[in-house]
Steps between C-alpha positions, in 0.01 A plus 500: 500500500608761757834469665597501870861512625589335829828557679525231762770530769762230532412468875141408389634223273767374737566627846678291775335168402362383161123463501413259229130520551502886489696501183258252329205718617666818374555338155143377498376852578704650209368238264138568602540875462663452160158396371396868536825693476837493331747476784859608527654374823840637621659318785736661751800365690389547861699392802725264308599768259577733796717239662714470192510865458616553858766228455625671190504840679698349783742364243542847343308443180387807308130599481447378146638156596266497805213578277585222260506249792148614589390478142624140469288409805185663351542292186535178702181600687326585164598151371333344801172672419504440128573128537182474706305636210424326176379817322809718534846545364762258632809712407528821707520817294800729565320815402151651492520513125573126491196447731271700280577264207377195678156381407382315814202567728754549788846637451740455791833683554745616759739791502682649204792734559690667793319796662177358360294319760217261430258776620635722221474215251133455604428868468661526154313195378171652632582820307605319178197264498249770610401266784189592682664414834838452656486285809806490730468195728720532806517317832300769696136627471577806290673826594517610865578830669805323647658156486240254627777241571642741756214705630186329635304826463575536130190590303414374157432765236210404280590770252804719441587737215797436277611858567521434873700184449751678270527792735586249778726247312607692183558339164873428509646150511672439830697169567450134408281292721297762674185370662218751452149458352618624160821647367520869423543516121185291471304776666610736228370272232170460677455867527594589143299220342211539746492121572231372740702338768413269791714383782384175654623204714590230252478228761125570530388350178136607541611862522754465220230370276268795593779746424575348164130496407455859610261414780508653856796344687686532826803704405597843368399676178752751363312794361642645174 
């Protein structure tokens, strides 16, 4: 069975208010897709993680500690997802190596180490499993030419090359809790491993399903 890796943003799982129905539908979607694909699902920290990170930064914590705060939140979010599934691991792996040892139709995990975002975890899993697709589910409809939350005239990019993204963002880790479509080191893994990568709005479950299945979807394809 072919493998697809899905990195789902923490703000998709839990934003300002918990959405029980959405989470149940998301879990049902993963279960349905697992009939056709082996799934690795990596869950991010989102707004809640950024709040803790900002608090820690205000209190003078070092960057590694800030990362660990965010990682703890990703693992809580991952536990929410895995407990909605009856065909996945219940204990959250601490490393990608641990995740690869698990024999479930769906393997769910969060973050691993400081300076190692869930995007990077997803890219590395996609590389190690030779996944046919890496889907990054965010809270916007793909990559834009500028921030769509700020600029009303922002235009969605249906396709963009990995080289252009690296030229713009680089491949060096910045600071804990940054809110961009994907962290910089993950771009490096995608380029070197030539991983087919899609950016999609994870709140739109119909489009998320299409992206996971490799069908035409409303979002951005990263050309490698």
